[in-house]
C-alpha positions as CSV (number, residue, x, y, z in Angstrom):
1,M,-48.1,22.1,10.6
2,A,-46.2,24.1,7.9
3,T,-48.4,24.8,4.9
4,D,-45.9,26.9,2.8
5,S,-42.1,27.1,2.7
6,H,-39.9,29.2,0.4
7,H,-36.9,31.5,0.4
8,L,-36.5,35.3,0.3
9,T,-33.3,37.3,-0.1
10,V,-33.2,40.5,2.0
11,G,-30.1,42.7,2.0
12,G,-28.0,39.9,0.6
13,V,-29.2,37.5,3.3
14,K,-31.1,34.3,2.4
15,V,-34.1,33.8,4.6
16,D,-36.1,30.6,4.9
17,V,-39.8,31.5,5.3
18,V,-42.3,29.0,6.8
19,R,-46.0,29.9,7.0
20,K,-47.8,28.1,9.9
21,D,-51.1,28.3,11.7
22,I,-49.5,30.5,14.5
23,K,-50.3,34.0,15.9
24,N,-47.0,35.7,15.8
25,L,-44.0,36.1,13.5
26,H,-40.7,34.5,14.8
27,L,-37.3,35.3,13.4
28,G,-34.2,33.3,14.3
29,V,-30.6,32.9,13.3
30,Y,-29.3,29.4,13.9
31,P,-26.0,27.5,14.1
32,P,-23.8,26.2,12.6
33,H,-23.8,28.6,9.6
34,G,-26.2,31.3,10.6
35,R,-29.2,30.1,8.8
36,V,-32.0,32.7,9.0
37,R,-35.5,31.4,9.4
38,V,-38.8,33.2,9.8
39,A,-41.9,31.4,11.0
40,T,-44.9,33.5,10.2
41,P,-48.7,33.3,10.4
42,L,-50.6,32.3,7.3
43,V,-52.0,35.8,6.7
44,V,-48.7,37.7,6.8
45,S,-47.4,38.7,3.4
46,D,-43.9,38.4,2.0
47,E,-43.5,42.1,2.1
48,A,-44.3,42.2,5.8
49,V,-41.7,39.4,6.3
50,R,-39.2,41.4,4.3
51,L,-39.8,44.5,6.5
52,A,-39.4,42.5,9.7
53,V,-36.1,41.1,8.4
54,I,-34.8,44.6,7.4
55,D,-35.6,45.9,10.8
56,K,-33.4,43.2,12.4
57,L,-30.8,43.1,9.6
58,G,-28.0,44.5,11.7
59,W,-28.6,41.9,14.5
60,I,-28.9,39.1,12.0
61,K,-25.5,39.9,10.5
62,R,-23.9,40.1,13.9
63,Q,-25.3,36.7,14.8
64,K,-24.1,35.2,11.5
65,A,-20.6,36.6,12.1
66,K,-20.6,35.1,15.6
67,F,-21.4,31.7,14.3
68,A,-18.8,32.0,11.5
69,G,-16.2,32.5,14.2
70,Q,-17.2,29.6,16.4
71,P,-14.7,26.7,16.4
72,R,-15.8,23.4,14.8
73,Q,-14.6,19.9,15.1
74,S,-13.9,17.9,12.0
75,Q,-15.5,14.5,11.6
76,R,-14.3,12.1,14.3
77,E,-12.3,9.0,13.2
78,M,-12.4,7.4,16.7
79,V,-8.7,6.7,16.9
80,N,-6.1,7.0,19.6
81,G,-5.1,10.6,20.5
82,E,-8.2,12.2,19.0
83,S,-9.9,15.0,20.9
84,H,-13.3,14.5,22.4
85,Y,-15.3,16.6,24.7
86,F,-17.3,15.7,27.8
87,L,-19.0,18.3,30.1
88,G,-16.9,21.1,28.6
89,Q,-13.6,19.4,29.1
90,R,-11.4,18.2,26.3
91,Y,-10.1,14.7,26.6
92,R,-7.8,12.5,24.5
93,L,-9.3,9.2,23.3
94,R,-7.6,6.0,24.1
95,V,-8.9,2.9,22.3
96,R,-8.4,-0.3,24.3
97,E,-9.1,-3.6,22.7
98,Q,-10.4,-6.3,24.9
99,D,-12.5,-9.5,24.7
100,A,-15.4,-8.1,26.8
101,P,-18.5,-5.9,26.4
102,A,-17.8,-2.4,25.3
103,R,-17.5,0.3,27.9
104,V,-16.2,3.8,28.5
105,A,-14.1,5.2,31.4
106,V,-12.9,8.7,32.1
107,R,-9.3,8.7,33.3
108,G,-8.7,11.8,35.4
109,V,-8.8,15.1,33.5
110,A,-6.8,13.9,30.5
111,S,-8.2,10.9,28.7
112,I,-11.3,8.9,27.9
113,D,-10.7,5.1,27.6
114,L,-12.9,3.4,25.0
115,F,-12.9,-0.4,25.6
116,V,-14.0,-2.4,22.5
117,R,-13.5,-5.7,20.9
118,A,-10.8,-6.1,18.2
119,G,-11.9,-5.2,14.7
120,T,-14.6,-2.8,15.9
121,S,-15.3,-0.2,13.1
122,P,-15.2,3.6,13.7
123,D,-19.0,3.7,13.5
124,Q,-19.3,1.0,16.1
125,R,-16.8,2.8,18.4
126,E,-18.7,6.0,18.0
127,A,-22.0,4.3,18.8
128,V,-20.4,3.0,22.1
129,L,-19.3,6.5,23.0
130,L,-22.6,8.1,22.1
131,R,-24.5,5.5,24.2
132,W,-22.3,6.4,27.1
133,H,-22.9,10.1,26.5
134,R,-26.6,9.5,26.5
135,E,-26.4,7.6,29.9
136,Q,-24.4,10.4,31.5
137,L,-26.6,13.2,30.1
138,K,-29.8,11.5,31.4
139,A,-28.2,11.1,34.8
140,L,-27.5,14.9,34.9
141,I,-30.8,16.0,33.4
142,A,-33.1,14.1,35.9
143,P,-32.1,16.1,39.0
144,L,-32.0,19.4,37.1
145,L,-35.6,18.8,36.0
146,E,-36.7,17.9,39.5
147,Q,-35.1,21.1,40.8
148,W,-36.2,23.5,38.1
149,Q,-39.8,22.2,37.6
150,M,-40.5,23.4,41.1
151,I,-38.9,26.8,40.5
152,V,-40.5,27.5,37.1
153,G,-43.8,26.1,38.2
154,V,-44.4,23.5,35.5
155,Q,-44.4,19.7,35.3
156,V,-43.3,17.8,32.2
157,A,-45.2,14.7,31.2
158,A,-42.2,13.1,29.4
159,W,-38.7,14.0,28.4
160,G,-35.8,12.4,26.5
161,V,-32.5,12.8,24.8
162,K,-31.9,12.5,21.1
163,K,-29.6,13.7,18.3
164,M,-30.8,16.9,16.8
165,K,-29.0,18.8,14.0
166,T,-30.4,22.3,14.6
167,K,-31.6,22.6,18.2
168,W,-30.1,22.3,21.7
169,G,-33.6,21.6,23.0
170,S,-37.2,21.5,22.1
171,C,-40.6,21.2,23.7
172,N,-44.2,20.4,22.8
173,A,-46.2,22.7,25.1
174,N,-49.5,20.9,24.4
175,A,-48.1,17.4,25.2
176,R,-45.7,18.9,27.9
177,R,-42.9,16.8,26.4
178,V,-39.3,18.0,26.3
179,W,-36.3,16.8,24.3
180,F,-32.6,17.6,24.8
181,N,-29.8,17.4,22.3
182,L,-27.3,14.5,22.9
183,E,-24.6,17.0,22.0
184,L,-25.2,18.7,25.4
185,A,-23.2,15.9,27.0
186,K,-20.1,17.6,25.6
187,K,-20.9,21.1,27.0
188,P,-20.4,22.5,30.5
189,V,-23.0,21.7,33.1
190,Q,-24.0,25.4,33.3
191,C,-25.0,25.2,29.6
192,L,-27.1,22.1,30.2
193,E,-28.8,23.8,33.1
194,Y,-29.6,26.8,30.9
195,I,-31.2,24.7,28.2
196,V,-33.3,22.8,30.9
197,V,-34.6,26.1,32.2
198,H,-35.1,27.5,28.7
199,E,-37.3,24.6,27.7
200,L,-39.3,24.5,31.0
201,V,-40.0,28.3,30.6
202,H,-41.3,27.5,27.1
203,L,-44.1,25.4,28.8
204,R,-45.3,28.7,30.3
205,E,-44.5,31.0,27.4
206,R,-44.1,29.6,23.9
207,N,-42.6,32.7,22.2
208,H,-39.3,34.4,22.7
209,G,-40.9,37.6,23.6
210,E,-40.7,40.0,26.6
211,R,-42.6,37.7,28.9
212,F,-40.3,34.8,28.1
213,T,-37.2,37.0,28.8
214,A,-38.8,38.2,32.1
215,L,-39.4,34.7,33.2
216,M,-35.8,33.7,32.3
217,D,-34.5,36.7,34.2
218,A,-36.5,35.7,37.3
219,C,-35.6,32.0,37.2
220,L,-32.0,32.1,36.0
221,P,-30.5,35.6,36.1
222,R,-27.2,34.4,34.7
223,W,-28.9,32.8,31.6
224,R,-27.3,35.2,29.1
225,Q,-23.8,34.3,30.4
226,C,-24.7,30.6,30.0
227,R,-25.9,31.2,26.5
228,E,-22.7,33.0,25.6
229,M,-20.7,30.1,27.0
230,L,-22.7,27.7,25.0
231,N,-22.2,29.7,21.8
232,K,-18.4,29.8,22.4
233,T,-17.9,26.0,22.8
234,P,-16.8,24.0,19.8
235,L,-19.5,22.7,17.5
236,G,-19.6,19.0,16.7
237,H,-19.3,17.8,13.1
238,E,-23.1,18.0,13.0
239,A,-24.7,20.9,14.6
240,W,-27.1,23.3,16.1
241,R,-30.5,26.1,17.7
242,C,-32.2,26.7,20.9
């Protein structure tokens, strides 16, 4: 549990500092706008945090520039002709009014049909599409977990899908529970596989240190390419960290 949270400015970069009961300092730069966050042990001083940030300042600025150049979608209005993504492919939305339960159907490689009752609001239409995204994503994650748990050598106790504003995935190593961002339904399957492996490896190694990198290299040698692909895909109106 965080016991202290405040901000520092280092080299013109705003840094969120969170002190926790942890052993090591962790520095990250997160989408969508390149937010810089340092999680640090309770005993580490602000000056030590400042020095750690200075040491990584060049990398931090490169990451912020990368996020600044990443394409973003505007807020969706859920109308005919609007662009929507599913598994890395862009589709045009076609809203079909019918007196029947709402449903979604993919038509070839060009369009997604959204069947709703007349008078359905944009929020209700979006809820139907998101429910479909959740169903599709769960169907893809289940076999990936079955495959990769054996390879990584771990077993999750529970997993689920939810909307997250700052993470692609998360795990609780103690409870062995893993969550995946609903937004992953819009990304290529290779990106989803990378996040599945990433979170499972965290059950063996909590930190993003050398051992974590070595495990990722052993399990999924192409993980850096998958991460790069994920970082290049358009961000949703709400977005994202891994």
